[in-house]
Each structure stands twice: as structure tokens, then as C-alpha cells.
N, C-alpha and C positions, 0 to 999 in steps of 0.2 A: 332710529335715531330721534326717537324722545325720551331714552335711556341714555343715548350720550347727551345728552342735553344737558339731563336732572344728574347726569355726573360732574360735566362742567361746570352747571349751579353748586354742585358742593363745595369743588374748586374755588371755587372766586369765594365763597361764601368761610372760608376756612383762610383764605388770604389777611385780614384783620390778624386774626386769631396768629400768623406768621411772621407778621407785622409787630405783630407786640412784643413777642419773644424775639424777636430781631434787636427791638428796641431794651428788653430787659439783660439780654445779652450780650452788649455793648456796652449798658452802666456796669452790669458784676465784672466784666470781664477789666476795666477799667479801676477799678477795688483792687482789683488782687493787688496786693505786697507784693515787690521785687519791681523791676525796672528789665523791661526786657532789650531796651536799649543798652544797657548796662553789662546783661548778662550775654551779650551779640560780642559785642567789643570786646568783651576777654576781664581776667582780675588784673592786671597790667594795664589798663588805659586809664590815662590823663581823662579830668572833667571838661574837657574840650573836646577829643576822642567822640565820651561819650553824649552830649546836649550836640556834637555833627549825624552821628550817627541819630541820636532824635530825630533832628529834622529831617533827616534822612527817612527814617521811617513816618514819618508826619506824628509824632508821638508828641511836639509843640505844637501844634494848633491846637486852636479851641475843639470843643467836642462835642458842638455841632459841627463844625467844617469835617472832622472826622469820619465822622455819625452819614455827612450829605457823602461826602467819599466813598466808604466804605457802603452805602444802595446806586450812588452809583455802577461801580467795580463788582456788584453780586449780579448788576441789572444786562450788566454786560458777562456774565459767568464767571470772573471772575473773584477767587473768593482770596487772593491775599497770596501771601508765599509765608511760607513759615521761615520763621527763627531757627527753631530749634534742628529741621534737618537741610534746610536754602534751597528748596521744593516747593512747584506750589501746593496750594490744599489739596485744588482737587483732582490730580495725581495721586495726591496721598488720600485720599477717599476713598478714590477711585482703586486703590491698590490694595487696601486694606478694608475695605467695607463687605469684597466678599468671601476674609475667612472670616469674620464675624455673623457673617450671616449662615455661611455655611456647618460653623459651632451649631449660632442656635434654631434653626431648621433640622438639621441631625438628634437635636437636644430632645427638644419639643415633637419631634417622631417619638421617640423612644418614651418620652410624659405620656404621652394621649393614648401610646397603642397597651399602655399600661394601666392608665389612670382610670380610661374612660371604659373598659371593660371591670376594672376592679368598685367601681363609684356602683357599677349598676348591681355585680354580683352582692354587692353588700348591699343594696338598698331591696333586692331577691331577696336577702338572709339576712332579714335586720336583727339586730340582736347574738349575732351568730358569732362562731368562730372567725367568718368572712369578715364580717363588719368591724371586730373587733381587733380582724390586721389591718385594716382599710383606717381605721381611728391614730392605731400607731405608725401605720405609714407615716399621713398626714403629720399627728404628729411631730416627726418627727422629722420629716420634708421642712418641716418650720421654725422647728428649734434649735437645727448644727447651719451653720455657719456657712457657705458656699467654700471659702478658702478652707477651711478645720477638714471639709470631705476632703474636698482636692487632694489632700496634705495627707491624708490616711489616704485615700487608693493610690496613689503614689510610694505611700513605703510600705502598701501592702500587695498590692501585683507588678512594682519596677525596682524594689529595692527587699525584698526579704523575698517573693516567686521569682521575679527576676520574669515573667512573662507578659509584659506589656515593652514598649517600646520608649527612650530617650524622652521621659518632658518636654520636649526644647523645639520648639514649633509643628509644621504643619506636616513635615518631610523627615526622614530619617537624614542622617548626614550624607550618607552616600547616594543620595536619591536627586534629580532636577527636577526644578516645576516643568509642570507638561505648559507644549504649545496657551498660550495664555487666549481661551476664548469668551468662556462666560468668567473665568478669574474664580468658580468653584471647583477644587481639585477632584472631585469625585465626581461631575463632566467631565471639564476638560481632558484629563489621562486616559480616560474606556476612548472618547473619541478618537485621539491618537493614538488608540491602539495599545498607550504604551498601559500594560496591566500591572507591572510592578510597584510603578509608580502609584497608582488605583490602589494597591493593595497597602502597598506604604501612607498613605494619605486612610483610609477605613483605619490604621492598625494605631495612624497616629492620634486619631480624634474618634476613637474608645473612652479614654480617660475623663478630658476635660468634659466630651458631652451627656457622659453618662453622671459625674456632677453635676450639669443642671440640669437633666431629667430629675435627678434626684429632689432639687430645687423646686422646679416647676411642675414636677409632676401632685406636691402635696394642694396643693387649691384647686385642681381640675378635675383632682381624686373625691375631693368637697362637696365641691359644685356638682359634679357631676353623682354624686348616692345623693344630696337635697333637690336634685333638681327631679328624680327617680322618683324620692318617697314622694311628693309633692304629687307629681304626675299618677303616680298608682291610686292618691288616696284620693283622686277627683272623678267630680258627676260622671261624665265623659265615659270612664274606665268602671263605671259601674255597671255602668249602660250597657255598654259592649259586653260586659258579662255578661247579664241579665239575657243579651238577644242570644247569646250561645256561639260567641266567638270563642276562637281557640285562644289557648295562652300565647303561641309565638307570634299565631296576630295582631293581640292584643297587643305585647311588649313591641313588636316592631313598626304597627304601623301609626299606633295610638302613642303611646307612652316616651319610646324610645324617641321619637321623632320631636315632640313637644320640651322632651328633658334636655334633647337637645342647643336650644334657642341661646341660652343661659349662660352654658356650657361654652357655646362656640364666645362669646361677648369673654367668658375667660382668659377662655384661651388666646381673646386678642392681647387686651390688657397683659397676660402673661409672657409673649413675644416682645408688645414693647417694652415690657420694665424687663425681661432679660435683654435684649440687645444694646439696652443703653449699660445697664448695669452689673452684667461680665467681664468685668475690669478683674475681679480681682479672679477665675477664674481665669482669665487670659495670661496673667502675672505668673500665675502659680506655673503653668503649662509654656512659660514664653510663650507666645501664639500674638500671632500678626496682629491684632484686630485696631478696630478703632478708640477702641474703649478704654486698653492703653493707650493709645497713640491721646489718647485726650486726659489722660492722667500726668504724663509725659509734656502736653503742654499746661498743662495746672502749671506745673511744676517751674516752667521759668519763664508764666506769665506771656507765654506764647500765645499773643490774641485771637490774632489769624483762626489759627488751629482750634481754638480753645469755641469761638464763633460758626468754623464752619461745622466742628461734630455738631455743634447744637442744632444750625438750621438744618444737616440732613437727620437727624433725629426726627428733627418737628414733619418734614416733608415727608417722613415712613410714617410718622404716625397717620397721618391726614388720610397718605397711601391704604393705612392699613384700616382706619375705620372703614373705609368704603369698602373696600372690600368685603369685610363684615359685615354692613347694611346688605351687598347681590349676594353674601353667601343666602342669607335668612329670606330671602326672598324664594332662592331655590331650594330653600326647607319646610319655609313655610310659604306657602303664594297669600296667605290672611295678611299677613305683612309686605305693605307697599311702598316701595323703594320712596316715591314720592311723597308717599303721607309725611 
């Protein structure tokens, strides 16, 4: 019960931050060039028809009135209607968010599986070829833009070698989406017993998730290496060695457990950044996620879609920070959630 109250308290503390994001996003969208009413009316519209559509959309009212209407609708769970797709923003986000989450989570799982062991080995074998390899991968991951990496992977594995599927979305052209349960094709397809669709979804994920993994691997490997070096040079490690504890026990029970705390923080930051910034990867691989949806909305000044995207990201960041705090308490009992 106490933990639940603390969680609710954390969410209540985030309310002012989310409200501030709403205000800033509302003002910035109104400052975008272009007129959504003119886009909605079409190129052959007259000024009278554009003015009529602007009035219908409520864009002719003062900004405080528009913001009050937006907050009132938001309190009822209504994020508005997208003028570019004609669909409610809530349904568009619900349909596209699982695609972005699936791509991001698979990429992070791949990067963690490589970055954490590589960073630990680099710290244990400092200034050896393993350490140099870690530094090279970190430098390459930071230096190479994601769209360039994606295009190179498509060119090599799809165009030259022909072993990768066509980079056109979450499934190949002969597969149908599985019944919607979670929105994650890698979960929904096996639940439905459709292993052919699951295999198709997995193949489509390999190149885009590898592109993102190469980008997210760099900060995770660098932080793991730095944290392990700091832990290995600490007083409690020297004390443990002096007490005659085994090398494996020192590494797993003392060094790694303390070194993972900053790595978890970095993982949370990387996840937040990747989920909102994977638009280039989504564009390269025609991935129907929320990143590409937000860019398309920005191009046509689709206020409701942009505001819905930012609000969804803000809520995800709040939830993610809370999850990181909870994981902290499980890894290190000295970290109190109510501290």
C-alpha cells in the first residue's frame, strides 16, 4: 500500500511538468508555418471556404479560448481529430505506438545484449584489443547517422546480397496482420498460432532494429565500461579481495551490481530518446510508427496530431522514469523509492 501511494505521488508530481509541456506544445504548433485550414480545403479552395473551415476547426478563436477547449477535450480523453488522416488522434496513436515500441524494444534488447558484456570485458581488460574494440564501436555508433546506417544495411543485405526482405513496413506484401491483441506482431502472431506471420514480422524487424541497436549501443557500452572501471577501483572491491573472496563473486555480487545503476539510468534515457527520435529509421524502412506520423503531421501543421504525439511521449517518459526508480530499489536496497 505504501509503495502504491509513493507511485501515485510520483505521478502527481509529474502533473505540472506535463501541463507545462502541453502549454509549450500548444503555442509552438500555432507558430508553425502554414495553415491547416488551407491544407484541409485543398488547392482550389476559395478564401471564403478556407475561412469557413477555420471557423469549423475553431482556429478563428483567440488562443486562450482554443487552449481551454483543448484542455477540456483532453480531460474527456479526446485528443482531437487529425486533419491529414481524418481519424481520431487517439486511434492513430493506439495503432502506431505498438509498432514504434516493438521496434525500439527489440533494438534495445539487441544493444544491451552486446553493449553490457562488451563494456564489462573492456573494463576487465583495460587497454587491450578488447578495450580498443569497445572504443571503436562506441565511436562508430556515435558518429554514424541512423539514416546512413539504415541505407547501407538496405543496400548491402537487400540490394547486393538479397538475403533481407523488402524494407516496406512490418510485414511482407503476402502476409496479413495477426488479430489485434497487444499490437506487437511478435506476440500477437504466436498467440494466434500464425507462425508464418511471426517469422515474417521477425525478418522485417532485423534491419531496422539493427540500425537502431548500432546507435543505442554506443552510450550503453561507454557507460558500462566507465561504471565497471570505477567499481573495480573502489575501496570495497579492494576490501573484498583482501578478505579472500573469489574473483567471480567479487565481479557479480559487488562490482557488477553497483556498476549497473548508472547503466540503468542511461538505458532509460536512451529508450526515451530512441522512441521519439527513430523517425529517420521509420522513414528509411517505411515503418508505420508514431515518429513518421509526427513528421507527417508537422509538414501539414496538423495541430491535434502533433499535440497528441508530444503528450504521449511525455506520459511515456514519466512512466519510464518511475520504472527506472523501481528497478533501482530491486538492484540496490540502499536506494529507497521514498527517498
